[in-house]
C-alpha positions, 0 to 999 in steps of 0.5 A, a space after each residue: 168410697 167404702 163397699 162391702 164385701 160377703 164371702 160365703 162359705 160352708 159353714 160361715 158368712 163372713 161380712 166387712 166394710 172394706 176401704 179403698 186401700 184394702 182395710 176392714 173398717 168392720 166385720 162381722 161372722 154368722 153360720 151358714 144356714 142350711 135352707 137357700 131363703 134362710 141363707 139369702 136372710 142371712 146376707 141381707 141382714 149382714 149387708 143391712 148391719 154392715 150399711 148401717 153407720 154410712 153409704 157404701 159403693 156396691 156389695 159384691 158377694 163370694 160363694 163357691 161355685 160357676 158363676 155367669 159372665 155378667 157376675 150375676 146368676 149362680 150356675 151351680 153352688 155345690 154346698 148351697 145348693 143353687 142351681 141357675 140361682 138369680 141371686 143378684 137380682 134378688 139381693 138388689 131389690 132387698 138392698 137397693 144397692 148394686 151387687 155382683 156376685 163372684 166366684 170364692 176364688 176369684 175374690 181371694 185371688 182378686 185381693 192378693 192381686 190388689 192388696 197382697 202377694 201379687 200386687 207388683 205383677 201384672 199376671 198370677 195365677 193363685 190356688 188355693 189348697 184347702 180341702 179342694 183347689 180352687 184357682 184364680 188367674 189374673 192376666 194383664 190386670 185383668 181378673 179372666 173369667 171365660 166366655 160364660 163367667 166360669 173360668 180358672 176352675 184350676 182344681 180340675 184340670 186334668 193331672 193323671 189320666 185315668 187317675 182317681 176319681 173327682 166329685 166333678 165326674 171325672 178322673 185324675 183331676 189336681 185337687 185329687 193330688 194337690 188338696 188338703 184331702 189329698 195330703 190326708 191320703 198321703 200321710 195314711 199311706 205314709 203312715 202304713 208303710 211304717 220307717 219315716 211314718 211312725 210319728 204319723 201311725 202314732 198320732 193316728 192311733 192316739 186320735 182314731 183317725 188323722 186330720 188337717 190339724 194333726 197333720 199340720 202339727 206334725 209338718 210344723 215340727 218337721 216330722 219326716 213322714 208329715 214332710 215327705 207327705 207334703 213334699 208329694 204334694 208340692 211334686 203334683 203342684 209343681 207339675 200342674 204349674 209347669 203346664 200352667 205356666 205354658 199357657 198362662 205364662 204368670 210372673 207370680 205363682 201365689 199359694 193360699 188355704 190350710 196347707 199353704 202355712 207350710 211356708 217353704 217345705 212346700 214352695 221347694 218342692 213346688 219350685 223342683 218339680 214345675 223346673 223339671 217339667 217346665 217346657 223349654 227349660 233355661 229358654 223361659 223366665 221362671 215366675 216366683 212362688 209365693 205364700 198368699 199374705 191375707 189368709 181369711 180376708 181374702 174373700 171379703 176384700 176381694 169380694 168388696 173391691 171386686 164391687 167397686 171395680 164394677 161399679 166404676 166400669 159401669 159409672 
């Protein structure tokens, strides 16, 4: 039976009908409305449109934020201004089918575990490197959510005591050292220093500011300054991975998000820093470090499959 996956982003809502093998049958995209009621209406309209060609087992909705353990209530969604929003209850009342709600990083991580880069292991950690850092943990073939549903917020693990202020209200979170935003900060610092940062400085002057696209193009060209910024980023991600490994002992780390297109330029320094900071190095099995495979489809594929799993578990 097919299921529907909906991925609510800050700028767009993506939806798809997904089969049991993770293949997308139909898909749609619309802009994300700023008003919460209009957003709900847009999600309902997309579900109805995607359901028009036949029955579906359930609907899975992925959104950034804290979701309760029952996959029902959105405690907090920073981009949507939801606070204790009973989104599952509202949608089920309007679409007449089972709905589950989950964190967007959980959905993406589950998709990679089931159908992508993590499909051959039982224990996996995924870090999504975008504007911030998202996380997902699969342990013993099951998605980890924590006692209240808000677990695996890996971007907010403390990495540097007293470090850079984070939007969560704390200081020194991984998100401030291992995200796309952190990469831009590092690239600007290298540009300011001159030397290998000359190309970064030139591009910044030509375009008034560096952005992800510009730095990404220089990374693709293996510009020394841009590669140095990626290496800094990889160092922090590798250090964080070593701490995560001591707690979770995953067989594989999967890295997704826009920065992950750097491939081995990112994975190389991650592995180096991981080994440098790994407790009991030499006496601990080493996990794989790989790039995510599903890219932009991971959210809808994972949301749909999580909905299908929920229906099976509650049959």
